[in-house]
KOLVO-706836 format. One record per residue (C-alpha): x, z, y; residue in one letter. Coordinates in nm, 2 decimals. Layout:
// KOLVO-706836
+--------+--------+--------+------+
!   east !     up !  north ! rest !
+--------+--------+--------+------+
!      X !      Z !      Y !    A !
...
+--------+--------+--------+------+
// end
This chain:
// KOLVO-706836
+--------+--------+--------+------+
!   east !     up !  north ! rest !
+--------+--------+--------+------+
!   7.21 !   5.56 !   8.83 !    M !
!   7.15 !   5.86 !   8.61 !    A !
!   7.37 !   6.17 !   8.63 !    L !
!   7.49 !   6.33 !   8.31 !    A !
!   7.74 !   6.60 !   8.21 !    A !
!   8.02 !   6.52 !   7.98 !    R !
!   8.35 !   6.67 !   7.86 !    L !
!   8.69 !   6.51 !   7.93 !    E !
!   9.03 !   6.61 !   7.82 !    L !
!   9.32 !   6.54 !   8.06 !    R !
!   9.68 !   6.62 !   8.04 !    Q !
!   9.90 !   6.68 !   8.35 !    G !
!  10.17 !   6.89 !   8.51 !    Q !
!  10.13 !   7.14 !   8.78 !    G !
!  10.28 !   7.46 !   8.93 !    L !
!  10.11 !   7.78 !   8.84 !    V !
!  10.17 !   8.11 !   9.01 !    I !
!  10.14 !   8.36 !   8.73 !    T !
!  10.02 !   8.72 !   8.80 !    P !
!  10.37 !   8.84 !   8.75 !    Q !
!  10.52 !   8.60 !   9.01 !    L !
!  10.24 !   8.70 !   9.25 !    Q !
!  10.34 !   9.06 !   9.20 !    Q !
!  10.70 !   8.98 !   9.27 !    A !
!  10.61 !   8.80 !   9.59 !    I !
!  10.39 !   9.08 !   9.70 !    K !
!  10.66 !   9.34 !   9.64 !    L !
!  10.91 !   9.13 !   9.84 !    L !
!  10.71 !   9.14 !  10.16 !    Q !
!  10.61 !   9.51 !  10.14 !    M !
!  10.76 !   9.77 !  10.37 !    S !
!  10.91 !  10.07 !  10.20 !    N !
!  10.60 !  10.28 !  10.27 !    M !
!  10.37 !  10.02 !  10.12 !    E !
!  10.60 !   9.99 !   9.82 !    L !
!  10.58 !  10.37 !   9.77 !    E !
!  10.20 !  10.35 !   9.77 !    A !
!  10.20 !  10.06 !   9.53 !    F !
!  10.44 !  10.24 !   9.29 !    V !
!  10.22 !  10.55 !   9.30 !    E !
!   9.93 !  10.34 !   9.20 !    A !
!  10.12 !  10.18 !   8.91 !    E !
!  10.23 !  10.52 !   8.79 !    L !
!   9.86 !  10.62 !   8.78 !    E !
!   9.76 !  10.31 !   8.59 !    R !
!  10.05 !  10.26 !   8.34 !    N !
!  10.13 !  10.56 !   8.11 !    P !
!  10.46 !  10.40 !   8.00 !    L !
!  10.59 !  10.40 !   8.36 !    L !
!  10.74 !  10.72 !   8.48 !    Q !
!  10.92 !  10.85 !   8.78 !    R !
!  11.28 !  10.94 !   8.72 !    D !
!  11.29 !  11.30 !   8.84 !    E !
!  11.64 !  11.38 !   8.71 !    R !
!  11.88 !  11.56 !   8.94 !    D !
!  12.05 !  11.31 !   9.17 !    S !
!  12.28 !  11.56 !   9.35 !    E !
!  12.60 !  11.41 !   9.20 !    P !
!  12.50 !  11.07 !   9.33 !    E !
!  12.44 !  11.22 !   9.68 !    R !
!  12.77 !  11.40 !   9.68 !    E !
!  12.95 !  11.08 !   9.58 !    A !
!  12.77 !  10.90 !   9.86 !    A !
!  12.88 !  11.16 !  10.12 !    D !
!  13.24 !  11.13 !  10.01 !    E !
!  13.23 !  10.75 !  10.04 !    A !
!  12.96 !  10.65 !  10.30 !    P !
!  13.10 !  10.29 !  10.32 !    A !
!  13.07 !  10.23 !   9.95 !    A !
!  12.93 !   9.90 !   9.81 !    S !
!  12.55 !   9.86 !   9.83 !    A !
!  12.54 !   9.80 !   9.46 !    D !
!  12.54 !  10.17 !   9.40 !    S !
!  12.20 !  10.19 !   9.56 !    A !
!  12.07 !   9.94 !   9.30 !    L !
!  12.16 !  10.18 !   9.02 !    D !
!  11.83 !  10.36 !   9.09 !    R !
!  11.64 !  10.06 !   8.97 !    V !
!  11.77 !   9.95 !   8.64 !    D !
!  11.62 !   9.72 !   8.37 !    D !
!  11.43 !   9.86 !   8.08 !    A !
!  11.72 !   9.82 !   7.84 !    G !
!  11.95 !  10.05 !   8.04 !    A !
!  11.68 !  10.30 !   8.08 !    R !
!  11.61 !  10.30 !   7.71 !    A !
!  11.96 !  10.44 !   7.64 !    E !
!  11.90 !  10.71 !   7.90 !    L !
!  11.57 !  10.81 !   7.74 !    D !
!  11.75 !  10.93 !   7.43 !    A !
!  11.89 !  11.23 !   7.62 !    A !
!  11.55 !  11.35 !   7.73 !    H !
!  11.38 !  11.66 !   7.60 !    D !
!  11.18 !  11.67 !   7.28 !    E !
!  10.86 !  11.61 !   7.48 !    V !
!  10.88 !  11.29 !   7.69 !    S !
!  10.74 !  11.26 !   8.05 !    P !
!  10.47 !  11.03 !   7.92 !    G !
!  10.35 !  11.27 !   7.66 !    E !
!  10.34 !  11.55 !   7.92 !    R !
!  10.15 !  11.33 !   8.17 !    A !
!   9.88 !  11.21 !   7.94 !    T !
!   9.84 !  11.53 !   7.73 !    G !
!   9.97 !  11.36 !   7.41 !    D !
!  10.25 !  11.61 !   7.35 !    A !
!  10.28 !  11.69 !   6.98 !    P !
!  10.18 !  12.04 !   6.86 !    E !
!  10.45 !  12.28 !   6.76 !    P !
!  10.33 !  12.27 !   6.40 !    A !
!  10.06 !  12.12 !   6.18 !    G !
!  10.01 !  11.80 !   6.38 !    D !
!   9.76 !  11.58 !   6.20 !    A !
!   9.89 !  11.26 !   6.37 !    G !
!   9.54 !  11.12 !   6.44 !    G !
!   9.48 !  10.78 !   6.60 !    A !
!   9.51 !  10.76 !   6.98 !    V !
!   9.18 !  10.70 !   7.17 !    D !
!   9.24 !  10.43 !   7.42 !    W !
!   8.87 !  10.38 !   7.50 !    S !
!   8.89 !  10.54 !   7.84 !    R !
!   9.22 !  10.39 !   7.94 !    A !
!   9.23 !  10.11 !   8.20 !    G !
!   9.45 !   9.80 !   8.19 !    K !
!   9.80 !   9.88 !   8.30 !    G !
!  10.00 !   9.74 !   8.58 !    G !
!   9.84 !   9.40 !   8.64 !    G !
!   9.81 !   9.22 !   8.97 !    F !
!   9.47 !   9.25 !   9.12 !    D !
!   9.34 !   9.07 !   9.43 !    G !
!   9.32 !   9.32 !   9.72 !    D !
!   8.98 !   9.24 !   9.85 !    L !
!   8.97 !   9.55 !  10.07 !    E !
!   9.31 !   9.45 !  10.22 !    G !
!   9.18 !   9.10 !  10.29 !    L !
!   8.87 !   9.23 !  10.47 !    E !
!   9.09 !   9.47 !  10.67 !    G !
!   9.31 !   9.18 !  10.78 !    A !
!   9.01 !   8.97 !  10.89 !    L !
!   8.88 !   9.25 !  11.11 !    V !
!   9.23 !   9.36 !  11.23 !    H !
!   9.22 !   9.45 !  11.60 !    E !
!   9.54 !   9.35 !  11.79 !    K !
!   9.75 !   9.64 !  11.89 !    T !
!   9.91 !   9.68 !  12.24 !    L !
!  10.25 !   9.62 !  12.09 !    S !
!  10.14 !   9.29 !  11.93 !    E !
!   9.98 !   9.19 !  12.25 !    H !
!  10.30 !   9.25 !  12.45 !    L !
!  10.52 !   9.08 !  12.19 !    H !
!  10.29 !   8.77 !  12.21 !    D !
!  10.34 !   8.76 !  12.58 !    Q !
!  10.71 !   8.81 !  12.56 !    A !
!  10.74 !   8.52 !  12.32 !    A !
!  10.62 !   8.28 !  12.59 !    V !
!  10.78 !   8.45 !  12.89 !    A !
!  11.09 !   8.23 !  12.90 !    G !
!  11.34 !   8.50 !  12.81 !    F !
!  11.69 !   8.41 !  12.71 !    T !
!  11.80 !   8.54 !  12.37 !    P !
!  11.96 !   8.85 !  12.54 !    A !
!  11.66 !   8.91 !  12.76 !    E !
!  11.43 !   8.87 !  12.46 !    G !
!  11.62 !   9.13 !  12.26 !    A !
!  11.60 !   9.38 !  12.55 !    V !
!  11.23 !   9.30 !  12.59 !    A !
!  11.17 !   9.37 !  12.22 !    G !
!  11.34 !   9.71 !  12.24 !    V !
!  11.15 !   9.81 !  12.56 !    L !
!  10.81 !   9.70 !  12.41 !    I !
!  10.88 !   9.90 !  12.10 !    D !
!  10.92 !  10.20 !  12.32 !    S !
!  10.58 !  10.17 !  12.48 !    V !
!  10.33 !  10.44 !  12.37 !    D !
!   9.96 !  10.39 !  12.30 !    E !
!   9.87 !  10.46 !  12.66 !    G !
!  10.10 !  10.18 !  12.79 !    G !
!  10.38 !  10.39 !  12.93 !    Y !
!  10.75 !  10.32 !  12.87 !    L !
!  10.89 !  10.63 !  12.69 !    R !
!  11.27 !  10.56 !  12.68 !    V !
!  11.56 !  10.62 !  12.92 !    D !
!  11.69 !  10.29 !  13.06 !    L !
!  12.05 !  10.41 !  13.08 !    D !
!  12.03 !  10.50 !  12.71 !    E !
!  11.90 !  10.15 !  12.62 !    V !
!  12.17 !   9.98 !  12.83 !    A !
!  12.44 !  10.19 !  12.66 !    E !
!  12.30 !  10.13 !  12.31 !    R !
!  12.26 !   9.75 !  12.35 !    L !
!  12.59 !   9.72 !  12.54 !    G !
!  12.45 !   9.54 !  12.84 !    C !
!  12.44 !   9.59 !  13.22 !    E !
!  12.16 !   9.79 !  13.38 !    M !
!  12.08 !   9.48 !  13.59 !    A !
!  11.97 !   9.30 !  13.28 !    L !
!  11.74 !   9.59 !  13.17 !    I !
!  11.58 !   9.61 !  13.52 !    E !
!  11.53 !   9.23 !  13.53 !    R !
!  11.35 !   9.23 !  13.20 !    V !
!  11.14 !   9.53 !  13.29 !    L !
!  11.03 !   9.37 !  13.61 !    S !
!  10.89 !   9.08 !  13.40 !    V !
!  10.72 !   9.32 !  13.16 !    L !
!  10.55 !   9.48 !  13.46 !    H !
!  10.37 !   9.15 !  13.51 !    G !
!  10.22 !   9.15 !  13.16 !    F !
!   9.86 !   9.22 !  13.08 !    E !
!   9.71 !   9.47 !  13.09 !    P !
!   9.81 !   9.54 !  13.45 !    V !
!  10.01 !   9.86 !  13.48 !    G !
!  10.17 !   9.84 !  13.14 !    V !
!  10.53 !   9.94 !  13.08 !    C !
!  10.52 !  10.19 !  13.37 !    A !
!  10.74 !  10.49 !  13.35 !    R !
!  10.49 !  10.73 !  13.51 !    D !
!  10.14 !  10.75 !  13.65 !    V !
!  10.26 !  10.67 !  14.01 !    R !
!  10.43 !  10.34 !  13.89 !    E !
!  10.13 !  10.25 !  13.68 !    C !
!   9.89 !  10.28 !  13.97 !    L !
!  10.13 !  10.11 !  14.21 !    M !
!  10.15 !   9.80 !  13.97 !    L !
!   9.77 !   9.78 !  13.97 !    Q !
!   9.74 !   9.81 !  14.34 !    L !
!  10.01 !   9.54 !  14.39 !    K !
!   9.81 !   9.31 !  14.16 !    D !
!   9.50 !   9.36 !  14.38 !    R !
!   9.71 !   9.31 !  14.70 !    N !
!   9.62 !   9.66 !  14.81 !    R !
!   9.96 !   9.83 !  14.81 !    Y !
!  10.04 !   9.92 !  15.17 !    D !
!  10.24 !  10.21 !  15.34 !    P !
!   9.93 !  10.44 !  15.34 !    A !
!   9.87 !  10.38 !  14.97 !    M !
!  10.24 !  10.43 !  14.90 !    A !
!  10.23 !  10.77 !  15.08 !    A !
!   9.92 !  10.86 !  14.88 !    L !
!  10.09 !  10.78 !  14.55 !    L !
!  10.40 !  10.98 !  14.66 !    D !
!  10.17 !  11.29 !  14.71 !    N !
!   9.94 !  11.28 !  14.41 !    L !
!  10.00 !  11.66 !  14.37 !    Q !
!   9.81 !  11.71 !  14.70 !    L !
!   9.53 !  11.49 !  14.57 !    L !
!   9.51 !  11.70 !  14.26 !    A !
!   9.48 !  12.02 !  14.47 !    R !
!   9.22 !  11.84 !  14.69 !    R !
!   9.43 !  11.91 !  15.00 !    D !
!   9.27 !  11.64 !  15.21 !    L !
!   9.40 !  11.77 !  15.54 !    T !
!   9.76 !  11.73 !  15.42 !    A !
!   9.69 !  11.39 !  15.27 !    L !
!   9.54 !  11.26 !  15.60 !    R !
!   9.86 !  11.38 !  15.78 !    R !
!  10.11 !  11.23 !  15.54 !    V !
!   9.91 !  10.90 !  15.51 !    C !
!   9.84 !  10.87 !  15.88 !    G !
!   9.47 !  10.78 !  15.82 !    V !
!   9.13 !  10.92 !  15.92 !    D !
!   8.87 !  11.07 !  15.69 !    D !
!   8.69 !  10.74 !  15.62 !    E !
!   9.00 !  10.56 !  15.53 !    D !
!   9.12 !  10.84 !  15.30 !    L !
!   8.79 !  10.84 !  15.12 !    R !
!   8.81 !  10.47 !  15.06 !    E !
!   9.17 !  10.50 !  14.94 !    M !
!   9.07 !  10.78 !  14.69 !    I !
!   8.78 !  10.56 !  14.57 !    A !
!   9.02 !  10.28 !  14.50 !    E !
!   9.25 !  10.51 !  14.30 !    L !
!   8.95 !  10.62 !  14.09 !    K !
!   8.88 !  10.25 !  14.01 !    G !
!   9.22 !  10.21 !  13.86 !    L !
!   9.32 !  10.27 !  13.49 !    T !
!   9.57 !  10.55 !  13.44 !    P !
!   9.61 !  10.45 !  13.07 !    R !
!   9.61 !  10.07 !  13.06 !    P !
!   9.70 !  10.05 !  12.69 !    G !
!   9.40 !  10.26 !  12.58 !    A !
!   9.18 !   9.95 !  12.55 !    A !
!   9.37 !   9.81 !  12.26 !    F !
!   9.35 !   9.90 !  11.90 !    G !
!   9.60 !  10.15 !  11.78 !    G !
!   9.76 !  10.24 !  11.45 !    E !
!   9.88 !  10.59 !  11.35 !    P !
!  10.25 !  10.63 !  11.43 !    A !
!  10.46 !  10.60 !  11.12 !    Q !
!  10.82 !  10.71 !  11.09 !    P !
!  11.06 !  10.42 !  11.04 !    V !
!  11.29 !  10.46 !  10.75 !    A !
!  11.56 !  10.19 !  10.75 !    P !
!  11.59 !   9.97 !  10.44 !    D !
!  11.95 !   9.89 !  10.51 !    V !
!  12.25 !  10.07 !  10.66 !    F !
!  12.52 !   9.88 !  10.85 !    V !
!  12.84 !  10.07 !  10.91 !    R !
!  13.17 !   9.96 !  11.07 !    E !
!  13.46 !   9.97 !  10.83 !    G !
!  13.84 !   9.94 !  10.88 !    P !
!  13.97 !   9.62 !  11.03 !    G !
!  13.64 !   9.54 !  11.21 !    G !
!  13.45 !   9.46 !  10.89 !    L !
!  13.09 !   9.56 !  10.85 !    W !
!  12.96 !   9.73 !  10.54 !    H !
!  12.60 !   9.67 !  10.44 !    V !
!  12.43 !   9.90 !  10.19 !    E !
!  12.07 !   9.97 !  10.09 !    L !
!  11.90 !  10.29 !  10.17 !    N !
!  11.87 !  10.45 !   9.83 !    G !
!  11.60 !  10.69 !   9.95 !    E !
!  11.36 !  10.41 !  10.00 !    T !
!  11.41 !  10.26 !   9.65 !    L !
!  11.17 !  10.39 !   9.38 !    P !
!  11.33 !  10.59 !   9.10 !    R !
!  11.15 !  10.46 !   8.79 !    L !
!  11.20 !  10.43 !   8.42 !    L !
!  11.01 !  10.30 !   8.12 !    V !
!  10.93 !  10.57 !   7.87 !    D !
!  11.05 !  10.41 !   7.55 !    Q !
!  11.00 !  10.73 !   7.35 !    R !
!  10.64 !  10.75 !   7.45 !    Y !
!  10.59 !  10.38 !   7.38 !    H !
!  10.72 !  10.43 !   7.03 !    A !
!  10.49 !  10.73 !   6.99 !    H !
!  10.16 !  10.56 !   7.10 !    V !
!  10.24 !  10.22 !   6.95 !    S !
!  10.28 !  10.38 !   6.61 !    G !
!   9.93 !  10.53 !   6.64 !    K !
!   9.75 !  10.23 !   6.77 !    A !
!   9.52 !  10.09 !   6.51 !    R !
!   9.28 !   9.83 !   6.65 !    S !
!   9.39 !   9.50 !   6.81 !    D !
!   9.25 !   9.62 !   7.15 !    Q !
!   9.48 !   9.93 !   7.14 !    E !
!   9.78 !   9.73 !   7.03 !    K !
!   9.72 !   9.47 !   7.31 !    T !
!   9.68 !   9.75 !   7.57 !    F !
!  10.01 !   9.91 !   7.47 !    V !
!  10.19 !   9.58 !   7.47 !    A !
!  10.05 !   9.49 !   7.81 !    D !
!  10.16 !   9.82 !   7.95 !    C !
!  10.51 !   9.77 !   7.83 !    L !
!  10.53 !   9.42 !   7.96 !    A !
!  10.40 !   9.52 !   8.30 !    Q !
!  10.64 !   9.81 !   8.32 !    A !
!  10.94 !   9.60 !   8.23 !    N !
!  10.83 !   9.33 !   8.48 !    W !
!  10.79 !   9.58 !   8.76 !    L !
!  11.14 !   9.72 !   8.70 !    M !
!  11.28 !   9.37 !   8.71 !    K !
!  11.08 !   9.28 !   9.02 !    S !
!  11.20 !   9.60 !   9.20 !    L !
!  11.56 !   9.52 !   9.11 !    D !
!  11.53 !   9.16 !   9.23 !    Q !
!  11.37 !   9.28 !   9.55 !    R !
!  11.66 !   9.52 !   9.63 !    A !
!  11.92 !   9.25 !   9.56 !    K !
!  11.73 !   8.99 !   9.77 !    T !
!  11.71 !   9.24 !  10.07 !    I !
!  12.08 !   9.31 !  10.04 !    L !
!  12.17 !   8.94 !  10.03 !    K !
!  11.96 !   8.85 !  10.33 !    V !
!  12.07 !   9.15 !  10.54 !    S !
!  12.44 !   9.08 !  10.46 !    S !
!  12.40 !   8.73 !  10.59 !    E !
!  12.22 !   8.85 !  10.90 !    I !
!  12.51 !   9.09 !  10.97 !    V !
!  12.76 !   8.81 !  10.92 !    R !
!  12.58 !   8.58 !  11.17 !    Q !
!  12.52 !   8.86 !  11.43 !    Q !
!  12.85 !   9.04 !  11.40 !    D !
!  12.92 !   8.97 !  11.77 !    A !
!  12.61 !   9.16 !  11.87 !    F !
!  12.71 !   9.46 !  11.66 !    L !
!  13.05 !   9.46 !  11.81 !    A !
!  13.00 !   9.37 !  12.18 !    Y !
!  12.63 !   9.41 !  12.26 !    G !
!  12.31 !   9.22 !  12.32 !    V !
!  12.47 !   8.96 !  12.55 !    E !
!  12.64 !   8.82 !  12.24 !    H !
!  12.32 !   8.78 !  12.03 !    L !
!  12.35 !   8.44 !  11.87 !    R !
!  12.06 !   8.19 !  11.82 !    P !
!  11.95 !   8.23 !  11.46 !    L !
!  11.66 !   8.10 !  11.26 !    N !
!  11.53 !   8.14 !  10.91 !    L !
!  11.66 !   7.80 !  10.80 !    K !
!  12.02 !   7.89 !  10.88 !    T !
!  12.01 !   8.21 !  10.67 !    V !
!  11.81 !   8.05 !  10.39 !    A !
!  12.07 !   7.77 !  10.35 !    E !
!  12.36 !   8.01 !  10.37 !    A !
!  12.24 !   8.22 !  10.08 !    I !
!  12.06 !   7.94 !   9.88 !    G !
!  11.71 !   8.07 !   9.92 !    M !
!  11.38 !   7.92 !  10.06 !    H !
!  11.28 !   7.99 !  10.41 !    E !
!  10.96 !   8.15 !  10.30 !    S !
!  11.16 !   8.40 !  10.09 !    T !
!  11.37 !   8.49 !  10.39 !    V !
!  11.06 !   8.53 !  10.60 !    S !
!  10.91 !   8.77 !  10.35 !    R !
!  11.23 !   8.97 !  10.32 !    V !
!  11.26 !   9.02 !  10.70 !    T !
!  10.90 !   9.13 !  10.75 !    S !
!  10.85 !   9.50 !  10.79 !    N !
!  11.21 !   9.57 !  10.70 !    K !
!  11.44 !   9.77 !  10.92 !    Y !
!  11.82 !   9.78 !  10.96 !    M !
!  12.01 !  10.08 !  11.09 !    A !
!  12.31 !   9.97 !  11.29 !    T !
!  12.55 !  10.15 !  11.53 !    P !
!  12.33 !  10.01 !  11.81 !    R !
!  12.00 !  10.15 !  11.68 !    G !
!  11.74 !  10.07 !  11.42 !    V !
!  11.60 !   9.72 !  11.45 !    F !
!  11.34 !   9.52 !  11.25 !    E !
!  11.52 !   9.24 !  11.08 !    M !
!  11.32 !   8.98 !  11.27 !    K !
!  11.48 !   9.12 !  11.59 !    F !
!  11.80 !   8.92 !  11.50 !    F !
!  11.62 !   8.58 !  11.49 !    F !
!  11.57 !   8.36 !  11.80 !    T !
!  11.36 !   8.05 !  11.81 !    S !
!  11.52 !   7.71 !  11.79 !    A !
!  11.41 !   7.35 !  11.84 !    I !
!  11.49 !   7.09 !  11.57 !    A !
!  11.71 !   6.79 !  11.65 !    S !
!  11.54 !   6.45 !  11.64 !    S !
!  11.87 !   6.30 !  11.51 !    E !
!  11.90 !   6.55 !  11.22 !    G !
!  12.19 !   6.73 !  11.38 !    G !
!  12.22 !   7.09 !  11.48 !    E !
!  11.91 !   7.26 !  11.61 !    A !
!  11.87 !   7.34 !  11.98 !    H !
!  11.79 !   7.69 !  12.10 !    S !
!  11.46 !   7.74 !  12.28 !    A !
!  11.64 !   7.86 !  12.58 !    E !
!  11.86 !   7.55 !  12.61 !    S !
!  11.54 !   7.33 !  12.59 !    V !
!  11.37 !   7.53 !  12.86 !    R !
!  11.68 !   7.48 !  13.07 !    H !
!  11.67 !   7.10 !  13.02 !    K !
!  11.30 !   7.10 !  13.12 !    I !
!  11.38 !   7.30 !  13.44 !    R !
!  11.66 !   7.06 !  13.53 !    Q !
!  11.43 !   6.76 !  13.49 !    L !
!  11.17 !   6.91 !  13.72 !    I !
!  11.42 !   7.04 !  13.97 !    D !
!  11.55 !   6.68 !  14.01 !    A !
!  11.21 !   6.56 !  14.13 !    E !
!  11.27 !   6.48 !  14.49 !    A !
!  10.99 !   6.23 !  14.56 !    R !
!  10.63 !   6.19 !  14.44 !    E !
!  10.73 !   5.89 !  14.23 !    E !
!  10.99 !   6.10 !  14.05 !    D !
!  10.74 !   6.36 !  13.91 !    V !
!  10.74 !   6.36 !  13.52 !    H !
!  10.43 !   6.43 !  13.32 !    S !
!  10.46 !   6.65 !  13.01 !    D !
!  10.44 !   6.33 !  12.79 !    D !
!  10.73 !   6.17 !  12.99 !    R !
!  10.94 !   6.49 !  12.95 !    I !
!  10.88 !   6.48 !  12.57 !    V !
!  11.01 !   6.12 !  12.57 !    E !
!  11.32 !   6.21 !  12.77 !    I !
!  11.40 !   6.50 !  12.55 !    L !
!  11.36 !   6.29 !  12.24 !    K !
!  11.60 !   6.04 !  12.38 !    E !
!  11.84 !   6.33 !  12.42 !    A !
!  11.80 !   6.43 !  12.06 !    G !
!  11.54 !   6.71 !  12.10 !    V !
!  11.23 !   6.68 !  11.88 !    D !
!  10.96 !   6.87 !  12.07 !    I !
!  10.58 !   6.85 !  12.10 !    A !
!  10.39 !   6.80 !  12.43 !    R !
!  10.21 !   7.13 !  12.39 !    R !
!  10.54 !   7.31 !  12.35 !    T !
!  10.67 !   7.15 !  12.67 !    V !
!  10.35 !   7.27 !  12.85 !    A !
!  10.39 !   7.62 !  12.71 !    K !
!  10.75 !   7.64 !  12.83 !    Y !
!  10.66 !   7.50 !  13.17 !    R !
!  10.38 !   7.75 !  13.22 !    E !
!  10.60 !   8.04 !  13.10 !    A !
!  10.86 !   7.94 !  13.37 !    M !
!  10.57 !   7.94 !  13.63 !    R !
!  10.61 !   7.56 !  13.70 !    I !
!  10.30 !   7.38 !  13.82 !    P !
!  10.16 !   7.08 !  13.64 !    S !
!  10.26 !   6.73 !  13.73 !    S !
!   9.95 !   6.68 !  13.94 !    V !
!  10.01 !   6.99 !  14.14 !    E !
!  10.38 !   6.90 !  14.19 !    R !
!  10.29 !   6.55 !  14.32 !    R !
!  10.04 !   6.71 !  14.57 !    R !
!  10.31 !   6.96 !  14.68 !    M !
!  10.57 !   6.68 !  14.74 !    L !
!  10.31 !   6.47 !  14.92 !    K !
!  10.22 !   6.76 !  15.15 !    E !
!  10.59 !   6.83 !  15.22 !    A !
!  10.64 !   6.47 !  15.34 !    V !
+--------+--------+--------+------+
// end
C-alpha cells in the first residue's frame, strides 16, 4: 500500500485558550512579588502602559480614618481603560509615554515627522517562560517543603496540622526553630500542651535534629536517634562551654568518665550535624506582604479588604496613543500600536479581575473559618477547595490558583491562604465529605478491635469496610494513613497476635 500526502478540510468545535486567557490565568496564581516583576516587564515592553505616579496621600489619609472600610476602595487603583482615559485629560501637556520614549513635542517648529517603530518590540503579549520551566524541572526541594511533606502524612488532627504549619514556617535554613512557643500558643489561642505535643512529633522528622531550639537539643535528638544518649552524654551536652574551652579535666569530673571514654564521647559529637537543614536547597528569604487584611468589626463581624500596596497602580496613556497612532504610516506600525493598546487594556482588565477574585475567595474563607479567628486553632474547621468553589460559583482550579502564594493578615498572624484548608475524603454515597482525621480514626478503631489472628484486616478489607460505611477511599491511602499512625501491616499484626497467644 503506497503512502501519499493529501489535504483534507474538517470542521469541528473545540476549546482554545487564547494568549489573553493564558495571561489572566498566569496573573491569578502569581504572588504579589511575582506580579510586580511581571508588571515591570510589561511597562518596559508596552509604551502605552504607564505607572500611575500621582499623589495618593488623600487616599491613604482616608484609609487611616476608616481602616475597616470596604475592600472595593482598594480596587480603585486598578480601573479599566475607559475610566483612566477620563483622568488622562487632566495630565500635563507632555504625557508620561512621551517623556518615557523621548517623543515629547518640541516647544516650537515641530515638523511632525513619522514615528520610527523599526526598533520597537511587540508589546504586552504572553510568551512561554522557557527559563521558568527549566528552573522548575531542576528545582531542589527546600527544607520547608520537605518538612511540610512529612507533616501531611504525620496523622495530625486539623488543629495539630495548623500548629505544625506555623512551627515549620518558623524553622530557619539551618533547621532550628526560631519562635517562642508561648507566643505561638497565645497567637493561635491554644494550650501549650498542644504546641509541645506537635513539636515532639516534628522532632522525629527527617533530617534528624530538625526543629531543635538550640545546639544542645539538636545534638540530643541525634544521639537519641542513635541510641547513644546516656547520663554521661547528657552531662557533656549540658557543659558544652567547657568543651569549647577544651577544659577536659572539668569535663571528666562532671561526666564521671575517664580519658578514653571522654575522647570517644567527643568523637561522637564531632560526627553529628550541628546544622541538619544545611543539606537542603534554600531560597533567599523574602519579606511576606499580605494580599488581604482581615479586621474585626463591631458586632463580631469580620471585614476583609485588599492590601492596596500590593496592587499595581497602572493606566493606559490615551494621550500618547492618540499621538503615535496619528503618525503611524505603514500597516506594520498601525498593527503594532493597535496591539499595544489591546494588550494594555487586557492587562488592566485582568488585574481588576484578579483583585476581585482574590477578595471573593478570601471573604468566603473568612466566613468558613470565623471560629478560628474568634476562638483559636482548636476551632479550625475542615475545609476543602470544593466547598469554597461551590459557595462562590467558581471552579476548584480557580480557587486553587487564588490561594497559592497569597497571604492573609489576621489578628492571629499572617497565614498563607492554603493554611485554612484541611484534607477531606469524598463520600461514596454522594453525601457530605469526610475529614481525613475522621477516616484515620475509623481505621484505628478497626485495627484496635482485632483481638484474634483471624480478626486482622488487610488494607483491601479495610477499604471495603469503609466503603460500606460511605467512605470512598483508595487502598494506597489506607496504607499511607496506617503507616503515618505507626501501625504495622496486617502480616506483622497477625504475627504479633500469634506470638501473644
